[in-house]
Backbone as CSV, one residue per row, in Angstrom:
resi,resn,N_x,N_y,N_z,CA_x,CA_y,CA_z,C_x,C_y,C_z
1,MET,-7.757,73.521,30.244,-6.772,72.649,29.405,-6.148,73.390,28.336
2,PRO,-4.963,73.732,28.262,-4.286,74.350,27.240,-4.099,73.495,26.079
3,ILE,-4.467,73.897,24.698,-4.106,73.264,23.476,-2.959,73.946,22.814
4,ILE,-1.728,73.253,22.545,-0.541,73.799,22.362,-0.192,73.098,20.910
5,SER,-0.084,73.849,19.926,0.388,73.585,18.367,1.989,73.905,18.430
6,LEU,2.682,72.931,17.880,3.956,73.024,17.462,3.961,73.232,15.922
7,ILE,4.662,74.278,15.393,4.741,74.488,13.946,5.961,74.823,13.555
8,ALA,6.595,74.350,12.471,7.796,74.968,11.782,7.538,74.676,10.230
9,LEU,8.128,75.676,9.481,8.071,75.366,8.067,9.096,74.568,7.390
10,LYS,10.072,74.007,8.197,11.009,73.279,7.783,11.138,72.132,8.584
11,GLY,11.305,70.861,7.804,11.402,69.758,8.588,12.793,69.707,9.323
12,GLY,12.945,68.727,10.303,14.098,68.321,10.688,14.603,69.477,11.702
13,VAL,13.755,70.245,12.440,14.174,71.186,13.167,13.739,70.869,14.576
14,GLY,13.404,69.689,14.973,13.002,69.081,16.268,11.764,69.356,16.823
15,LYS,10.763,69.565,15.822,9.302,69.750,16.184,8.665,68.572,16.895
16,THR,8.808,67.482,16.219,8.189,66.146,16.573,9.047,65.717,17.858
17,THR,10.270,66.009,17.947,11.082,65.522,19.153,10.601,66.334,20.233
18,LEU,10.406,67.616,20.210,9.904,68.520,21.292,8.417,68.050,21.760
19,THR,7.574,67.587,20.822,6.473,67.194,21.306,6.528,65.931,21.966
20,HIS,7.066,65.067,21.436,7.508,63.666,22.244,7.765,63.749,23.675
21,HIS,8.918,64.465,23.632,9.786,64.655,24.953,8.805,65.512,26.010
22,ALA,8.413,66.692,25.415,7.652,67.517,26.280,6.212,66.776,26.907
23,ALA,5.600,65.822,26.115,4.712,64.962,26.631,5.185,64.112,27.690
24,GLY,6.338,63.556,27.543,6.811,62.822,28.700,7.081,63.700,30.068
25,ALA,7.603,64.866,29.819,7.782,65.738,30.921,6.654,66.088,31.571
26,LEU,5.477,66.384,30.854,4.149,66.671,31.343,3.548,65.349,32.169
27,ALA,3.738,64.206,31.556,3.136,63.018,32.153,4.061,62.667,33.426
28,LEU,5.261,62.940,33.436,6.015,62.724,34.716,5.487,63.560,35.798
29,ALA,5.058,64.696,35.327,4.761,65.715,36.359,3.066,65.426,36.821
30,GLY,2.620,64.384,36.234,1.254,63.978,36.743,0.150,64.401,35.921
31,LYS,0.471,65.172,34.742,-0.719,65.640,33.723,-1.222,64.577,32.811
32,ARG,-2.402,64.776,32.372,-3.088,63.921,31.538,-2.937,64.516,30.145
33,VAL,-2.060,63.797,29.246,-1.644,64.558,28.050,-2.323,63.758,26.923
34,LEU,-2.667,64.491,25.793,-3.155,63.971,24.611,-2.308,64.644,23.530
35,CYS,-1.644,63.657,22.661,-0.885,64.166,21.525,-1.668,63.828,20.311
36,LEU,-1.830,64.933,19.482,-2.386,64.642,18.217,-1.309,64.721,17.222
37,ASP,-0.995,63.691,16.368,-0.213,63.639,15.395,-0.886,64.176,14.138
38,ASN,-0.715,65.357,13.773,-1.389,66.102,12.555,-0.565,66.131,11.412
39,ASP,0.557,65.306,11.405,1.328,65.348,10.229,1.234,63.761,9.396
40,ALA,0.766,63.954,8.105,0.704,62.714,7.553,2.008,61.818,7.428
41,GLN,3.144,62.458,7.596,4.162,61.736,7.805,4.205,60.744,8.913
42,ALA,3.492,61.040,10.003,3.024,60.227,11.163,4.480,60.016,11.867
43,SER,5.395,60.871,12.089,6.597,60.650,12.705,6.447,60.570,14.268
44,LEU,5.457,61.391,14.643,5.404,61.195,16.072,4.671,59.872,16.515
45,SER,3.820,59.557,15.697,3.206,58.117,16.038,4.277,57.064,15.760
46,SER,4.953,57.061,14.855,6.097,56.270,14.718,7.045,55.972,15.613
47,GLY,7.395,57.090,16.268,8.382,57.330,17.364,7.774,56.757,18.707
48,ILE,6.458,56.650,18.813,5.758,56.103,19.851,5.413,54.536,19.781
49,PHE,4.793,54.445,18.695,4.394,52.870,18.560,5.311,52.106,17.674
50,GLY,5.927,52.729,16.802,6.816,51.931,15.762,6.223,52.055,14.383
51,PRO,7.126,52.096,13.354,6.565,52.339,11.872,5.778,51.343,11.465
52,SER,6.071,50.187,11.732,5.218,49.057,11.177,3.750,49.034,11.940
53,ILE,3.600,49.334,13.187,2.226,49.480,13.880,1.513,50.487,13.171
54,VAL,2.079,51.655,12.902,1.412,52.820,12.311,0.991,52.508,11.030
55,GLU,1.680,51.865,10.174,1.393,51.493,8.835,0.305,50.675,8.819
56,ALA,0.056,49.794,9.835,-1.105,48.720,9.790,-2.314,49.153,10.339
57,MET,-2.230,50.646,10.807,-3.418,51.093,11.289,-4.492,51.491,10.454
58,ASP,-5.824,51.230,10.655,-6.836,51.783,9.710,-6.920,53.106,9.804
59,PRO,-6.962,53.850,8.648,-7.041,55.398,8.815,-8.296,55.716,9.571
60,ALA,-9.289,54.996,9.466,-10.563,55.302,10.297,-10.363,55.288,11.765
61,ASP,-9.152,54.752,12.130,-8.858,54.873,13.712,-7.709,55.873,14.000
62,THR,-7.528,56.845,13.008,-6.584,57.677,13.109,-7.184,59.130,12.921
63,ILE,-6.167,60.062,12.876,-6.729,61.457,12.999,-7.364,61.711,11.392
64,ALA,-7.125,60.813,10.555,-7.481,60.843,9.127,-9.154,60.825,9.138
65,ALA,-9.811,60.195,10.130,-11.183,60.007,10.400,-11.770,61.408,10.728
66,LEU,-11.051,62.376,11.170,-11.665,63.534,11.540,-11.709,64.381,10.209
67,TYR,-10.649,64.300,9.526,-10.603,65.171,8.208,-11.569,64.554,7.242
68,ALA,-11.840,63.230,7.468,-12.698,62.471,6.233,-14.261,62.922,6.759
69,GLY,-14.454,63.447,7.888,-15.920,63.787,8.292,-16.530,62.567,8.767
70,LEU,-15.912,61.514,9.323,-16.432,60.257,9.783,-17.222,60.302,11.109
71,ASP,-16.786,61.456,11.713,-17.473,61.745,13.144,-17.141,60.470,14.148
72,PRO,-15.893,60.215,14.257,-15.600,58.801,15.024,-15.806,59.175,16.532
73,LEU,-16.147,58.148,17.342,-16.204,58.433,18.831,-14.778,58.551,19.326
74,PRO,-14.547,59.321,20.336,-13.157,59.663,21.103,-12.373,58.483,21.102
75,GLU,-13.159,57.466,21.680,-12.211,55.983,22.144,-11.923,55.296,20.652
76,GLN,-12.629,55.634,19.728,-12.219,54.918,18.468,-10.737,55.303,17.811
77,ILE,-10.592,56.716,18.044,-9.223,57.205,17.594,-7.997,57.572,18.603
78,ILE,-8.597,57.656,19.958,-7.497,57.899,20.913,-7.201,56.411,21.489
79,ARG,-5.728,56.362,21.697,-5.146,55.235,21.985,-4.030,55.385,22.974
80,PRO,-3.870,54.647,24.022,-2.777,54.708,25.084,-1.527,54.642,24.326
81,SER,-0.415,55.445,24.816,1.045,55.398,24.075,1.736,54.226,24.783
82,GLY,1.453,53.732,26.062,2.275,52.750,26.622,3.013,53.418,27.813
83,ILE,2.945,54.732,27.669,3.485,55.575,28.801,2.396,56.074,29.663
84,THR,2.429,56.020,31.044,1.239,56.332,31.765,1.079,57.906,31.589
85,GLY,-0.160,58.383,31.515,-0.551,59.680,31.120,-0.530,60.305,29.903
86,ILE,-0.020,59.558,28.934,-0.032,59.914,27.641,-0.854,59.119,26.676
87,ASP,-1.809,59.789,25.954,-2.614,59.237,24.934,-2.454,59.898,23.437
88,VAL,-2.718,59.265,22.604,-2.426,59.768,21.285,-3.451,59.529,20.327
89,VAL,-3.597,60.461,19.410,-4.429,60.301,18.135,-3.466,60.242,17.103
90,ALA,-3.379,58.966,16.539,-2.102,58.642,15.463,-2.203,59.347,14.055
91,GLY,-1.148,59.781,13.821,-1.204,60.240,12.196,-1.422,59.156,11.183
92,SER,-1.799,59.469,9.931,-2.042,58.661,8.987,-1.740,59.258,7.691
93,LYS,-0.980,58.475,6.662,-0.719,59.145,5.252,-2.206,59.517,4.647
94,ALA,-3.197,58.884,5.065,-4.569,59.120,4.234,-5.050,60.249,4.696
95,ALA,-4.542,60.923,5.876,-4.714,62.498,6.148,-4.380,63.494,5.257
96,GLY,-3.123,63.026,4.535,-2.528,63.898,3.558,-3.355,64.400,2.479
97,ARG,-4.325,63.688,2.010,-5.139,64.153,0.937,-6.005,65.563,1.148
98,TYR,-6.160,65.592,2.566,-7.064,66.734,3.026,-6.111,68.009,3.207
99,ASN,-4.948,67.787,3.190,-3.726,68.927,3.427,-3.540,69.706,2.395
100,THR,-4.611,70.381,1.890,-4.512,71.195,0.615,-3.750,72.396,0.723
101,PRO,-3.262,72.957,-0.404,-2.319,74.062,-0.055,-2.847,75.461,0.044
102,GLU,-4.187,75.520,-0.071,-4.943,76.861,0.068,-5.893,76.557,1.115
103,PRO,-5.246,76.815,2.381,-6.310,76.250,3.591,-7.507,77.211,3.700
104,HIS,-7.535,78.426,3.318,-8.848,79.060,3.352,-9.799,78.626,2.662
105,GLU,-9.478,77.896,1.313,-10.386,77.272,0.544,-10.839,75.851,0.887
106,ALA,-10.258,75.273,1.784,-10.679,73.887,2.380,-12.124,74.033,2.850
107,PRO,-12.860,72.828,2.771,-14.269,72.997,3.325,-14.165,73.366,4.805
108,VAL,-15.131,73.921,5.111,-15.239,74.323,6.642,-15.078,73.313,7.421
109,GLU,-15.783,72.192,7.156,-15.696,71.003,7.998,-14.320,70.479,8.178
110,VAL,-13.362,70.766,7.291,-12.021,70.267,7.265,-11.263,71.208,8.294
111,GLN,-11.492,72.585,8.086,-10.824,73.731,8.917,-11.308,73.549,10.332
112,LEU,-12.486,73.139,10.566,-12.869,73.162,12.086,-12.804,71.856,12.641
113,CYS,-12.653,70.793,11.990,-12.680,69.439,12.536,-11.805,69.129,13.917
114,LEU,-10.609,69.601,13.861,-9.884,69.577,15.114,-10.403,70.436,16.198
115,GLN,-10.852,71.501,16.041,-11.503,72.317,17.012,-12.738,71.604,17.398
116,VAL,-13.586,71.028,16.621,-14.810,70.451,17.199,-14.546,69.264,17.953
117,PHE,-13.522,68.320,17.631,-13.254,67.156,18.415,-12.683,67.506,19.840
118,LEU,-11.550,68.482,19.660,-10.990,68.769,21.023,-12.028,69.386,21.898
119,ALA,-13.163,70.134,21.443,-14.078,70.646,22.382,-14.768,69.575,23.205
120,GLU,-14.912,68.300,22.386,-15.638,67.189,22.753,-14.794,66.585,23.969
121,ILE,-13.559,66.515,23.937,-12.848,65.597,24.942,-11.911,66.660,25.975
122,ARG,-12.189,67.846,25.754,-11.291,68.841,26.469,-11.297,68.496,28.040
123,ASP,-12.304,68.118,28.511,-12.375,68.026,29.989,-11.584,66.507,30.528
124,GLN,-11.256,65.844,29.519,-10.653,64.486,29.938,-9.049,64.805,30.056
125,TYR,-8.439,65.897,29.646,-7.011,66.005,29.675,-6.443,67.490,30.250
126,ASP,-5.339,67.286,30.757,-4.716,68.691,31.391,-4.090,69.356,30.101
127,VAL,-3.468,68.707,29.243,-2.807,69.400,28.103,-2.925,68.497,26.862
128,VAL,-3.165,69.396,25.735,-3.129,68.788,24.353,-1.969,69.322,23.553
129,LEU,-1.126,68.483,22.857,0.037,68.827,22.041,-0.322,68.306,20.737
130,LEU,-0.252,69.333,19.799,-0.512,69.086,18.288,0.792,69.133,17.503
131,ASP,1.334,68.018,16.911,2.415,67.948,16.036,2.076,68.137,14.622
132,ASN,2.535,69.204,13.944,2.052,69.555,12.749,2.742,69.419,11.565
133,PRO,2.401,69.212,10.312,3.437,69.144,9.297,4.244,70.518,9.045
134,PRO,5.373,70.232,8.234,6.243,71.226,8.039,5.643,72.317,6.960
135,ASN,4.502,72.685,6.906,4.064,73.573,6.080,2.712,74.373,6.744
136,LEU,2.251,75.460,5.930,1.030,75.997,6.470,-0.044,75.745,5.590
137,CYS,-0.305,74.621,5.307,-1.433,74.182,4.505,-2.784,73.873,5.364
138,ALA,-3.729,73.082,4.945,-4.979,73.023,5.714,-4.820,72.448,7.020
139,ALA,-3.973,71.489,7.121,-3.923,70.635,8.373,-3.293,71.504,9.421
140,SER,-2.162,72.341,9.223,-1.727,73.458,10.059,-2.630,74.416,10.314
141,TRP,-3.461,74.667,9.379,-4.498,75.994,9.467,-5.832,75.426,10.605
142,ALA,-6.037,74.044,10.301,-7.062,73.423,11.259,-6.584,73.457,12.720
143,ALA,-5.215,73.197,12.702,-4.657,73.091,14.229,-4.399,74.623,14.753
144,LEU,-4.299,75.527,14.042,-4.156,76.883,14.626,-5.388,77.282,15.133
145,ILE,-6.493,76.989,14.281,-7.949,77.430,14.633,-8.351,76.664,15.923
146,ALA,-7.688,75.470,16.195,-8.034,74.673,17.460,-7.347,75.090,18.574
147,SER,-6.348,75.614,18.518,-5.194,75.793,19.568,-5.423,77.159,20.438
148,ASP,-4.972,77.152,21.449,-4.912,78.220,22.424,-3.511,78.858,22.213
149,HIS,-2.390,78.053,22.093,-1.169,78.626,22.225,-0.341,77.987,20.911
150,LEU,1.010,78.555,20.632,1.568,78.130,19.542,3.020,78.190,20.162
151,ILE,3.831,77.179,19.643,5.426,77.178,19.995,6.080,76.884,18.648
152,VAL,7.010,77.617,18.226,7.807,77.524,16.947,9.183,77.186,17.299
153,PRO,9.586,75.837,17.116,11.151,75.422,17.171,11.723,75.902,16.067
154,VAL,13.004,76.267,16.340,13.735,76.849,15.084,15.279,76.416,15.320
155,VAL,15.988,76.011,14.370,17.377,75.787,14.578,18.151,77.082,14.487
156,PRO,19.159,77.526,15.100,19.759,78.755,15.008,20.792,78.618,13.718
157,GLU,20.116,78.685,12.544,21.065,78.803,11.277,20.027,79.530,10.502
158,ASP,20.839,80.010,9.316,20.058,80.935,8.225,18.820,80.323,7.769
159,TYR,18.817,79.015,7.340,17.586,78.537,6.779,16.524,78.392,7.718
160,GLY,16.756,78.021,8.984,15.748,77.941,9.868,15.221,79.260,10.253
161,SER,15.975,80.387,10.427,15.507,81.647,10.720,14.536,82.351,9.687
162,ALA,14.969,81.956,8.302,14.174,82.452,7.207,12.690,82.142,7.239
163,SER,12.319,81.084,7.805,11.065,80.434,7.689,10.070,81.115,8.504
164,LEU,10.476,82.070,9.390,9.706,82.446,10.441,8.677,83.524,10.086
165,SER,8.909,84.291,9.210,8.132,85.459,8.774,6.540,84.730,8.226
166,PRO,6.548,83.640,7.411,5.324,83.068,7.148,4.646,82.531,8.196
167,VAL,5.139,82.153,9.256,4.478,81.522,10.301,3.854,82.866,11.193
168,PHE,4.504,83.880,11.422,3.981,85.217,11.946,2.877,85.548,11.137
169,GLU,2.923,85.421,9.855,1.906,85.960,8.975,0.607,85.085,9.083
170,SER,0.808,83.867,9.186,-0.343,82.985,9.350,-1.090,83.093,10.797
171,VAL,-0.256,83.468,11.707,-0.726,83.573,13.088,-1.755,84.913,13.025
172,ALA,-1.156,85.798,12.374,-1.960,87.090,12.282,-3.219,86.911,11.503
173,LEU,-3.213,86.024,10.489,-4.526,85.728,9.816,-5.507,85.046,10.546
174,VAL,-4.971,83.997,11.350,-5.996,83.194,12.225,-6.327,84.064,13.164
175,ARG,-5.673,84.894,13.737,-6.154,85.929,14.994,-7.214,86.854,14.475
176,SER,-6.986,87.254,13.249,-7.841,88.305,12.724,-9.257,87.548,12.010
177,GLY,-9.164,86.312,12.132,-10.377,85.473,11.677,-10.921,84.438,12.626
178,PRO,-10.739,83.312,12.349,-11.332,82.045,12.983,-10.951,82.073,14.610
179,ASN,-9.777,82.493,14.819,-9.272,82.075,16.325,-8.511,83.445,16.927
180,PRO,-9.241,84.322,17.222,-8.594,85.531,17.860,-7.683,85.361,19.202
181,ARG,-8.033,84.221,19.854,-7.314,83.872,21.082,-5.969,83.306,20.984
182,LEU,-5.655,82.922,19.627,-4.398,82.146,19.614,-3.298,83.034,20.025
183,ASN,-2.398,82.242,20.881,-1.295,82.997,21.647,0.018,82.457,21.126
184,LEU,0.803,83.278,20.533,2.157,82.728,20.282,3.099,82.662,21.504
185,LEU,3.429,81.702,21.982,4.192,81.364,23.271,5.735,81.989,22.939
186,GLY,6.055,81.691,21.761,7.540,81.918,21.640,8.230,80.924,20.650
187,LEU,9.391,81.119,20.425,10.400,80.249,19.627,11.193,79.640,20.500
188,VAL,11.459,78.465,20.184,12.272,77.396,21.035,13.477,77.039,20.238
189,LEU,14.729,77.482,20.399,15.873,77.034,19.838,16.094,75.655,20.031
190,SER,16.302,74.906,18.887,16.387,73.576,18.839,17.691,72.966,18.193
191,MET,18.064,71.770,18.549,19.238,71.140,17.910,20.518,72.138,17.932
192,VAL,20.559,72.849,19.139,21.626,73.925,19.285,22.884,73.113,19.533
193,GLN,23.933,73.606,18.903,25.390,73.200,19.036,26.154,74.386,19.676
194,PRO,26.281,74.508,20.889,26.685,75.739,21.463,28.073,76.119,21.028
195,ARG,29.009,75.236,20.756,30.218,75.360,20.354,30.528,75.760,18.912
196,LEU,29.387,75.596,18.130,29.389,75.909,16.589,29.177,77.368,16.530
197,ALA,30.203,77.982,15.691,30.173,79.363,15.607,28.899,80.092,15.064
198,VAL,28.357,79.361,14.098,27.158,79.712,13.424,26.036,79.695,14.118
199,HIS,25.980,78.784,15.139,24.841,78.706,16.042,24.841,79.884,17.089
200,GLN,26.251,79.954,17.295,26.277,81.362,18.475,25.896,82.666,17.840
201,ILE,26.181,82.869,16.512,25.934,84.057,15.919,24.320,84.041,15.659
202,TYR,23.732,83.039,15.238,22.178,83.060,14.958,21.499,83.079,16.158
203,GLU,22.015,82.552,17.199,21.211,82.365,18.470,21.155,83.911,18.946
204,GLN,22.438,84.667,18.941,22.391,86.005,19.472,21.576,86.877,18.413
205,THR,21.663,86.692,17.270,20.668,87.398,16.279,19.294,87.272,16.686
206,LEU,18.934,86.064,16.735,17.527,85.850,17.099,17.089,86.442,18.328
207,ARG,17.838,86.275,19.306,17.600,86.939,20.659,17.504,88.531,20.847
208,ASP,18.412,88.870,19.876,18.343,90.429,19.633,17.206,90.979,18.909
209,LEU,16.488,90.226,18.052,15.568,90.529,17.065,14.181,90.215,17.865
210,HIS,14.190,89.165,18.648,12.714,88.614,19.172,12.713,88.839,20.629
211,GLY,13.823,89.185,21.326,13.864,89.402,22.764,13.164,88.313,23.547
212,ASN,12.128,88.674,24.231,11.357,87.538,25.348,10.639,86.676,24.356
213,GLY,10.444,86.975,23.186,9.885,86.022,22.139,10.600,84.565,21.869
214,ILE,11.917,84.623,22.572,12.701,83.407,22.419,12.613,82.720,24.006
215,PHE,12.376,81.521,23.947,12.444,80.788,25.300,13.792,81.003,25.744
216,THR,13.997,81.019,27.006,15.230,81.113,27.725,15.965,79.611,27.548
217,THR,15.168,78.596,27.693,15.466,77.036,27.594,15.806,76.803,26.088
218,ARG,16.930,76.264,25.805,17.080,75.642,24.418,17.460,74.295,24.481
219,ILE,16.966,73.706,23.293,17.312,72.352,23.305,18.528,71.787,22.507
220,PRO,19.559,71.191,23.138,20.618,70.907,22.374,20.620,69.729,21.456
221,LEU,21.479,69.608,20.599,21.651,68.409,19.790,22.458,67.311,20.570
222,ALA,21.735,66.397,21.022,22.287,65.310,21.945,21.833,63.880,21.384
223,ALA,22.768,63.182,21.508,22.430,61.801,21.024,21.381,60.895,21.740
224,ASP,21.379,61.092,23.147,20.372,60.539,23.844,19.019,60.967,23.691
225,ILE,18.760,61.957,23.037,17.356,62.482,22.800,16.834,61.480,21.696
226,LYS,17.731,61.387,20.658,17.401,60.534,19.399,17.253,59.084,19.886
227,GLU,18.262,58.683,20.847,18.091,57.338,21.312,16.867,56.931,22.135
228,ALA,16.353,58.092,22.767,15.032,57.721,23.615,14.015,57.264,22.474
229,ILE,13.985,58.131,21.412,12.952,57.880,20.215,13.070,56.462,19.869
230,SER,14.369,56.050,19.663,14.504,54.628,18.954,14.036,53.615,20.037
231,GLN,13.874,53.927,21.190,13.418,52.941,22.538,12.163,53.205,22.658
232,ARG,11.450,54.220,21.848,9.889,54.449,21.875,9.680,54.933,23.429
233,ARG,10.365,55.679,23.805,10.280,56.574,25.088,10.601,57.748,25.133
234,PRO,9.969,58.843,25.768,10.212,60.082,26.096,11.643,60.108,26.859
235,ILE,12.578,61.116,26.613,13.819,61.040,27.174,13.581,61.105,28.713
236,THR,12.429,61.711,29.272,12.227,61.865,30.469,12.004,60.389,31.175
237,HIS,11.535,59.394,30.490,11.406,58.201,30.943,12.542,57.156,30.622
238,TYR,13.390,57.463,29.454,14.423,56.786,29.107,15.683,56.941,29.923
239,LYS,16.098,58.213,30.221,17.100,58.701,31.082,16.595,59.759,32.052
240,PRO,15.831,59.630,32.972,15.009,60.550,33.829,15.896,61.447,34.651
241,ARG,17.176,60.969,34.843,17.945,61.982,35.673,19.212,62.724,34.799
242,GLY,19.055,62.415,33.485,19.986,62.993,32.621,19.767,64.501,32.205
243,ALA,20.821,65.175,31.617,20.841,66.452,31.354,19.720,66.804,30.243
244,SER,19.505,65.805,29.228,18.403,66.138,28.276,17.091,66.066,28.942
245,SER,16.728,65.170,29.815,15.474,65.140,30.506,15.109,66.427,31.271
246,LYS,16.208,66.946,31.670,16.071,68.364,32.596,15.788,69.328,31.689
247,VAL,16.313,69.217,30.479,16.068,70.336,29.562,14.604,70.301,29.098
248,PHE,13.985,69.040,28.826,12.440,69.149,28.643,11.579,69.464,29.650
249,LYS,12.053,68.991,30.946,11.204,69.628,31.993,11.375,71.078,32.108
250,ALA,12.487,71.560,31.943,12.522,73.138,31.901,11.676,73.763,30.783
251,ILE,11.736,73.245,29.649,10.797,73.697,28.624,9.345,73.733,29.030
252,VAL,8.969,72.652,29.604,7.547,72.609,30.108,7.240,73.531,31.313
253,GLU,8.067,73.774,32.102,7.932,74.831,33.043,7.753,76.269,32.484
254,GLU,8.824,76.403,31.496,8.888,77.728,30.872,7.430,78.014,30.251
255,THR,7.167,76.986,29.670,5.939,77.092,28.720,4.539,77.358,29.586
256,PHE,4.553,76.885,30.814,3.337,77.328,31.659,3.651,78.438,32.425
257,ALA,4.941,78.947,32.599,5.185,80.236,33.061,4.818,81.326,32.106
258,ARG,4.998,81.046,30.710,4.685,81.986,29.688,2.992,82.104,29.520
259,ILE,2.475,80.823,29.683,0.933,80.981,29.537,0.492,81.707,30.602
260,GLU,0.853,81.522,31.899,0.585,82.361,33.016,0.698,83.907,32.827
261,ALA,1.903,84.306,32.460,2.371,85.612,32.220,1.557,86.233,31.214
262,GLN,1.078,85.486,30.004,0.544,86.119,29.035,-1.018,86.085,28.947
263,SER,-1.599,85.467,29.861,-2.980,85.418,29.946,-3.555,86.335,30.963
264,PRO,-4.535,87.137,30.408,-5.426,87.089,29.382,-4.828,87.883,28.179
265,ALA,-3.770,88.651,28.509,-3.227,89.569,27.317,-2.649,88.546,26.251
266,ARG,-2.770,89.030,24.965,-1.942,88.319,23.860,-1.030,89.004,23.234
267,ASN,0.136,88.381,23.130,1.175,89.012,22.668,0.871,89.254,20.963
268,GLN,1.160,90.456,20.582,0.922,90.601,19.139,1.833,90.365,18.144
269,GLU,3.092,90.235,18.701,4.200,89.992,17.752,5.186,89.016,18.418
270,ALA,5.903,88.220,17.696,7.043,87.546,18.354,8.263,88.300,18.062
271,ALA,8.254,89.432,17.202,9.323,90.287,17.086,9.193,91.497,17.925
């Protein structure tokens, strides 16, 4: 069962969107998927259940229970999404208090809580997706320790590209310490506007710099991708035959092709 983290240092780059719709594509392919909302903003959970439902959740029934050391039973914090094949560990604002800025100084129990939990339920799912906060504090660090693979969404613009170096540095730190198996699958170009000159320039720059470290499939900026979230459905279930649905199916196919191609070897650099 691959455990895949999605991390970006800037919000608004389509990280949560990718998590949600990739889960839909996986479920449509018959996979059992568990999504962990590891961001205290709980955007993934809100997109799946609705903001009011997430606000009403007891933190003890969310991912906050893991960080708090409550040792919850899996069935206490794992809930069905309403889409066949997708279960969710919901996010919570209460988890934010554990997301300290110096992850190496966080209690060991906090650093390892996701790893311990996922080891317990690993046989129940085909894929685990972790949606992480837009920083490299304790929550993202815990996710990197727990994960087998990492995907980094990036918008082909200057501010998006500038946030990549700290991610690569954190990957190197995790590999040299608590999780030497962590595999950087690559960068996914997200919210792409192919007719926009700046996107054309930065996409080419990123592909020149990172080569095969960039996914071939890119995610366009498309209205129906947002519409699907507003309807509490992955795009693969909202418009299963649409162009956007095909994009996320292709992302999933490429993800598993990369896992197959890079295993057991580990790529040492995205650059």
